[in-house]
VMD Tcl script that builds the backbone (N, CA, C; Angstrom):
set m [mol new atoms 255]
animate dup $m
set s [atomselect $m all]
$s set {name element resname resid chain x y z} {
  {N N UNK 1 A 80.231 -25.838 -6.276}
  {CA C UNK 1 A 79.026 -26.212 -5.660}
  {C C UNK 1 A 78.956 -27.527 -5.187}
  {N N UNK 2 A 78.094 -27.748 -4.424}
  {CA C UNK 2 A 77.964 -29.232 -3.724}
  {C C UNK 2 A 76.555 -29.472 -3.733}
  {N N UNK 3 A 76.456 -30.852 -4.262}
  {CA C UNK 3 A 75.132 -31.084 -4.492}
  {C C UNK 3 A 74.795 -32.663 -3.730}
  {N N UNK 4 A 73.658 -32.582 -3.111}
  {CA C UNK 4 A 73.370 -33.926 -2.621}
  {C C UNK 4 A 72.069 -34.410 -3.548}
  {N N UNK 5 A 72.330 -36.040 -3.852}
  {CA C UNK 5 A 71.495 -36.461 -4.605}
  {C C UNK 5 A 70.310 -37.432 -4.352}
  {N N UNK 6 A 69.643 -37.576 -4.791}
  {CA C UNK 6 A 68.289 -38.493 -4.456}
  {C C UNK 6 A 67.788 -39.355 -5.442}
  {N N UNK 7 A 67.985 -40.527 -5.226}
  {CA C UNK 7 A 67.384 -41.402 -6.463}
  {C C UNK 7 A 66.147 -42.288 -6.053}
  {N N UNK 8 A 65.146 -42.097 -7.116}
  {CA C UNK 8 A 63.762 -42.661 -6.823}
  {C C UNK 8 A 63.329 -43.661 -8.102}
  {N N UNK 9 A 62.752 -44.586 -7.361}
  {CA C UNK 9 A 62.199 -45.645 -8.506}
  {C C UNK 9 A 60.810 -44.963 -9.142}
  {N N UNK 10 A 60.638 -44.957 -10.189}
  {CA C UNK 10 A 59.293 -44.642 -10.818}
  {C C UNK 10 A 58.382 -45.620 -11.564}
  {N N UNK 11 A 57.432 -46.013 -11.175}
  {CA C UNK 11 A 56.615 -47.011 -12.060}
  {C C UNK 11 A 55.256 -46.563 -12.205}
  {N N UNK 12 A 54.983 -46.122 -13.398}
  {CA C UNK 12 A 53.428 -45.649 -13.313}
  {C C UNK 12 A 52.483 -46.555 -13.163}
  {N N UNK 13 A 51.037 -46.373 -12.819}
  {CA C UNK 13 A 50.049 -47.243 -12.761}
  {C C UNK 13 A 49.322 -46.856 -13.627}
  {N N UNK 14 A 48.566 -47.588 -14.514}
  {CA C UNK 14 A 47.311 -47.222 -15.481}
  {C C UNK 14 A 46.355 -48.309 -15.234}
  {N N UNK 15 A 45.164 -48.536 -15.705}
  {CA C UNK 15 A 44.171 -49.314 -15.736}
  {C C UNK 15 A 43.848 -49.814 -17.004}
  {N N UNK 16 A 43.652 -51.022 -17.192}
  {CA C UNK 16 A 43.424 -51.239 -19.000}
  {C C UNK 16 A 41.984 -50.372 -19.240}
  {N N UNK 17 A 41.273 -49.892 -18.500}
  {CA C UNK 17 A 39.995 -49.154 -18.777}
  {C C UNK 17 A 40.171 -47.564 -18.855}
  {N N UNK 18 A 41.686 -47.338 -18.789}
  {CA C UNK 18 A 41.944 -45.678 -18.727}
  {C C UNK 18 A 41.945 -45.552 -20.203}
  {N N UNK 19 A 41.110 -44.437 -20.602}
  {CA C UNK 19 A 41.117 -43.961 -21.825}
  {C C UNK 19 A 42.364 -43.397 -22.396}
  {N N UNK 20 A 42.860 -42.670 -21.614}
  {CA C UNK 20 A 44.370 -41.835 -21.982}
  {C C UNK 20 A 45.454 -42.258 -20.978}
  {N N UNK 21 A 46.065 -43.330 -21.073}
  {CA C UNK 21 A 47.112 -43.726 -20.286}
  {C C UNK 21 A 48.301 -42.833 -20.344}
  {N N UNK 22 A 48.539 -42.303 -21.491}
  {CA C UNK 22 A 49.868 -41.567 -21.449}
  {C C UNK 22 A 49.571 -40.267 -20.629}
  {N N UNK 23 A 48.272 -39.714 -20.840}
  {CA C UNK 23 A 48.142 -38.818 -19.798}
  {C C UNK 23 A 48.090 -39.209 -18.209}
  {N N UNK 24 A 47.456 -39.971 -18.301}
  {CA C UNK 24 A 47.363 -40.705 -16.435}
  {C C UNK 24 A 49.105 -40.553 -16.064}
  {N N UNK 25 A 49.704 -41.118 -17.006}
  {CA C UNK 25 A 51.203 -41.410 -16.597}
  {C C UNK 25 A 51.900 -40.099 -16.277}
  {N N UNK 26 A 51.841 -39.034 -17.138}
  {CA C UNK 26 A 52.202 -37.689 -17.309}
  {C C UNK 26 A 51.781 -37.142 -16.079}
  {N N UNK 27 A 50.537 -37.389 -15.652}
  {CA C UNK 27 A 50.086 -36.462 -14.425}
  {C C UNK 27 A 50.597 -37.063 -12.996}
  {N N UNK 28 A 50.895 -38.495 -12.949}
  {CA C UNK 28 A 51.664 -38.856 -11.950}
  {C C UNK 28 A 52.810 -38.542 -11.995}
  {N N UNK 29 A 53.631 -38.519 -13.195}
  {CA C UNK 29 A 55.142 -37.739 -12.925}
  {C C UNK 29 A 54.987 -36.222 -12.770}
  {N N UNK 30 A 54.367 -35.327 -13.176}
  {CA C UNK 30 A 54.012 -34.170 -12.636}
  {C C UNK 30 A 53.851 -33.810 -11.178}
  {N N UNK 31 A 52.957 -34.978 -10.677}
  {CA C UNK 31 A 52.911 -34.724 -9.267}
  {C C UNK 31 A 54.212 -35.119 -8.412}
  {N N UNK 32 A 54.791 -36.191 -8.745}
  {CA C UNK 32 A 56.027 -36.615 -8.418}
  {C C UNK 32 A 57.285 -35.411 -8.499}
  {N N UNK 33 A 56.998 -34.672 -9.646}
  {CA C UNK 33 A 58.355 -33.652 -9.735}
  {C C UNK 33 A 57.747 -32.661 -8.933}
  {N N UNK 34 A 56.421 -31.983 -8.776}
  {CA C UNK 34 A 56.062 -31.016 -7.771}
  {C C UNK 34 A 56.406 -31.214 -6.484}
  {N N UNK 35 A 56.148 -32.559 -5.902}
  {CA C UNK 35 A 56.346 -32.578 -4.581}
  {C C UNK 35 A 57.888 -32.825 -4.360}
  {N N UNK 36 A 58.758 -33.088 -5.299}
  {CA C UNK 36 A 60.225 -32.898 -5.052}
  {C C UNK 36 A 60.767 -31.475 -5.083}
  {N N UNK 37 A 60.033 -30.767 -6.021}
  {CA C UNK 37 A 60.373 -29.312 -6.254}
  {C C UNK 37 A 60.193 -28.441 -4.959}
  {N N UNK 38 A 59.518 -28.900 -4.122}
  {CA C UNK 38 A 58.682 -28.186 -3.144}
  {C C UNK 38 A 59.911 -28.167 -2.131}
  {N N UNK 39 A 60.640 -29.044 -2.052}
  {CA C UNK 39 A 61.779 -29.352 -1.369}
  {C C UNK 39 A 63.198 -28.989 -1.559}
  {N N UNK 40 A 63.205 -28.657 -2.875}
  {CA C UNK 40 A 64.285 -27.886 -3.615}
  {C C UNK 40 A 64.978 -28.924 -4.541}
  {N N UNK 41 A 64.363 -30.252 -4.926}
  {CA C UNK 41 A 65.081 -31.243 -5.509}
  {C C UNK 41 A 64.719 -30.724 -7.042}
  {N N UNK 42 A 66.006 -30.875 -7.975}
  {CA C UNK 42 A 65.990 -30.493 -9.134}
  {C C UNK 42 A 66.028 -31.910 -9.996}
  {N N UNK 43 A 65.180 -32.184 -11.074}
  {CA C UNK 43 A 65.260 -33.240 -11.506}
  {C C UNK 43 A 66.528 -33.251 -12.972}
  {N N UNK 44 A 67.455 -34.205 -12.511}
  {CA C UNK 44 A 68.584 -34.582 -13.348}
  {C C UNK 44 A 68.565 -35.350 -14.323}
  {N N UNK 45 A 67.486 -36.278 -14.519}
  {CA C UNK 45 A 67.296 -37.102 -15.400}
  {C C UNK 45 A 66.712 -38.572 -15.055}
  {N N UNK 46 A 66.341 -39.449 -16.176}
  {CA C UNK 46 A 65.886 -40.658 -16.042}
  {C C UNK 46 A 67.023 -41.753 -16.222}
  {N N UNK 47 A 67.103 -42.840 -15.821}
  {CA C UNK 47 A 68.128 -43.716 -15.912}
  {C C UNK 47 A 67.904 -45.197 -15.954}
  {N N UNK 48 A 68.048 -45.992 -16.821}
  {CA C UNK 48 A 67.593 -47.397 -16.686}
  {C C UNK 48 A 68.636 -48.019 -16.177}
  {N N UNK 49 A 68.935 -49.091 -15.408}
  {CA C UNK 49 A 69.581 -49.988 -14.965}
  {C C UNK 49 A 69.433 -51.480 -14.957}
  {N N UNK 50 A 70.180 -52.164 -15.603}
  {CA C UNK 50 A 69.987 -53.545 -15.535}
  {C C UNK 50 A 70.184 -54.166 -13.920}
  {N N UNK 51 A 69.384 -55.164 -13.959}
  {CA C UNK 51 A 69.854 -55.616 -12.583}
  {C C UNK 51 A 69.604 -57.507 -12.628}
  {N N UNK 52 A 70.701 -57.943 -12.321}
  {CA C UNK 52 A 70.646 -59.422 -12.145}
  {C C UNK 52 A 70.014 -59.973 -10.718}
  {N N UNK 53 A 69.016 -60.731 -10.962}
  {CA C UNK 53 A 68.311 -61.360 -9.628}
  {C C UNK 53 A 68.816 -62.766 -9.491}
  {N N UNK 54 A 69.726 -62.971 -8.389}
  {CA C UNK 54 A 70.182 -64.364 -8.647}
  {C C UNK 54 A 69.465 -65.262 -7.892}
  {N N UNK 55 A 69.223 -66.416 -8.807}
  {CA C UNK 55 A 68.424 -67.581 -8.223}
  {C C UNK 55 A 68.645 -68.189 -6.924}
  {N N UNK 56 A 67.583 -68.459 -6.128}
  {CA C UNK 56 A 67.916 -69.033 -4.901}
  {C C UNK 56 A 68.289 -70.741 -5.016}
  {N N UNK 57 A 68.528 -71.179 -3.926}
  {CA C UNK 57 A 69.131 -72.502 -3.985}
  {C C UNK 57 A 68.067 -73.452 -4.707}
  {N N UNK 58 A 66.952 -73.355 -4.431}
  {CA C UNK 58 A 65.734 -74.408 -4.972}
  {C C UNK 58 A 65.903 -74.214 -6.463}
  {N N UNK 59 A 65.801 -72.892 -6.780}
  {CA C UNK 59 A 65.716 -72.555 -8.057}
  {C C UNK 59 A 66.648 -73.095 -9.109}
  {N N UNK 60 A 67.998 -72.948 -8.339}
  {CA C UNK 60 A 69.065 -73.304 -9.218}
  {C C UNK 60 A 69.041 -74.952 -9.460}
  {N N UNK 61 A 68.716 -75.761 -8.423}
  {CA C UNK 61 A 68.677 -76.909 -8.662}
  {C C UNK 61 A 67.353 -77.286 -9.671}
  {N N UNK 62 A 66.441 -76.566 -9.672}
  {CA C UNK 62 A 65.269 -77.141 -10.627}
  {C C UNK 62 A 65.724 -76.516 -12.004}
  {N N UNK 63 A 66.618 -75.632 -11.880}
  {CA C UNK 63 A 67.113 -75.245 -13.401}
  {C C UNK 63 A 68.029 -76.063 -13.906}
  {N N UNK 64 A 68.805 -77.040 -13.202}
  {CA C UNK 64 A 69.528 -78.348 -13.457}
  {C C UNK 64 A 68.709 -79.228 -14.531}
  {N N UNK 65 A 67.592 -79.589 -13.780}
  {CA C UNK 65 A 66.736 -80.443 -14.467}
  {C C UNK 65 A 65.761 -79.793 -15.615}
  {N N UNK 66 A 65.943 -78.627 -16.022}
  {CA C UNK 66 A 65.045 -77.862 -16.976}
  {C C UNK 66 A 63.770 -77.648 -16.531}
  {N N UNK 67 A 63.543 -77.511 -15.261}
  {CA C UNK 67 A 62.204 -77.013 -14.613}
  {C C UNK 67 A 62.081 -75.389 -14.202}
  {N N UNK 68 A 62.921 -74.684 -15.254}
  {CA C UNK 68 A 62.698 -73.132 -14.779}
  {C C UNK 68 A 64.106 -72.901 -13.701}
  {N N UNK 69 A 63.767 -71.706 -13.078}
  {CA C UNK 69 A 64.828 -71.408 -12.084}
  {C C UNK 69 A 66.024 -70.523 -13.077}
  {N N UNK 70 A 67.169 -70.394 -12.079}
  {CA C UNK 70 A 67.923 -69.736 -12.942}
  {C C UNK 70 A 67.981 -68.215 -12.701}
  {N N UNK 71 A 69.096 -67.630 -13.060}
  {CA C UNK 71 A 69.042 -66.010 -12.811}
  {C C UNK 71 A 68.081 -65.434 -13.859}
  {N N UNK 72 A 67.565 -64.406 -13.602}
  {CA C UNK 72 A 66.759 -63.182 -14.077}
  {C C UNK 72 A 67.572 -62.162 -14.165}
  {N N UNK 73 A 67.043 -61.365 -15.475}
  {CA C UNK 73 A 67.656 -60.020 -15.677}
  {C C UNK 73 A 66.450 -58.976 -15.967}
  {N N UNK 74 A 66.486 -58.126 -15.130}
  {CA C UNK 74 A 65.319 -56.992 -15.307}
  {C C UNK 74 A 65.942 -55.597 -15.509}
  {N N UNK 75 A 65.244 -54.692 -16.202}
  {CA C UNK 75 A 65.582 -53.214 -16.097}
  {C C UNK 75 A 64.877 -52.317 -14.909}
  {N N UNK 76 A 65.587 -51.422 -14.209}
  {CA C UNK 76 A 64.725 -50.618 -13.260}
  {C C UNK 76 A 65.148 -49.364 -13.964}
  {N N UNK 77 A 63.889 -48.728 -13.799}
  {CA C UNK 77 A 63.961 -47.009 -14.045}
  {C C UNK 77 A 64.083 -46.205 -12.930}
  {N N UNK 78 A 65.162 -45.471 -12.978}
  {CA C UNK 78 A 65.285 -44.467 -11.685}
  {C C UNK 78 A 65.152 -43.155 -12.170}
  {N N UNK 79 A 64.772 -42.390 -11.435}
  {CA C UNK 79 A 64.749 -40.747 -11.360}
  {C C UNK 79 A 65.603 -40.179 -10.623}
  {N N UNK 80 A 66.762 -39.099 -11.344}
  {CA C UNK 80 A 67.775 -38.797 -10.293}
  {C C UNK 80 A 67.217 -37.406 -9.904}
  {N N UNK 81 A 67.375 -36.756 -8.938}
  {CA C UNK 81 A 67.010 -35.408 -8.440}
  {C C UNK 81 A 68.323 -34.995 -7.815}
  {N N UNK 82 A 68.758 -33.796 -7.758}
  {CA C UNK 82 A 69.606 -33.093 -6.746}
  {C C UNK 82 A 69.311 -31.598 -6.235}
  {N N UNK 83 A 69.845 -31.452 -5.365}
  {CA C UNK 83 A 69.779 -29.866 -4.587}
  {C C UNK 83 A 71.105 -29.687 -4.213}
  {N N UNK 84 A 71.136 -28.241 -4.218}
  {CA C UNK 84 A 72.396 -27.402 -3.828}
  {C C UNK 84 A 72.483 -27.694 -2.303}
  {N N UNK 85 A 73.624 -28.148 -1.662}
  {CA C UNK 85 A 73.865 -28.049 -0.328}
  {C C UNK 85 A 74.716 -27.123 0.264}
}
mol reanalyze $m
mol bondsrecalc $m
mol representation Tube
mol addrep $m
């Protein structure tokens, strides 16, 4: 079997005033899954990828003088879907 893959960034959004933040995130995920499943996509998993954000020229120079700057490292969370082709 051959598959086509789709990688989607998911970042849930809640407000501080939301009473049940977990339920709100779950609803957002369910909506996303339903949208993709209608087009034949099947969730394969969630993956966390480290990303290095390289500092620009000015940030690097400021970093030499201890004024911030320098490279940053962040994690991104991706959902991977597939469907048979």
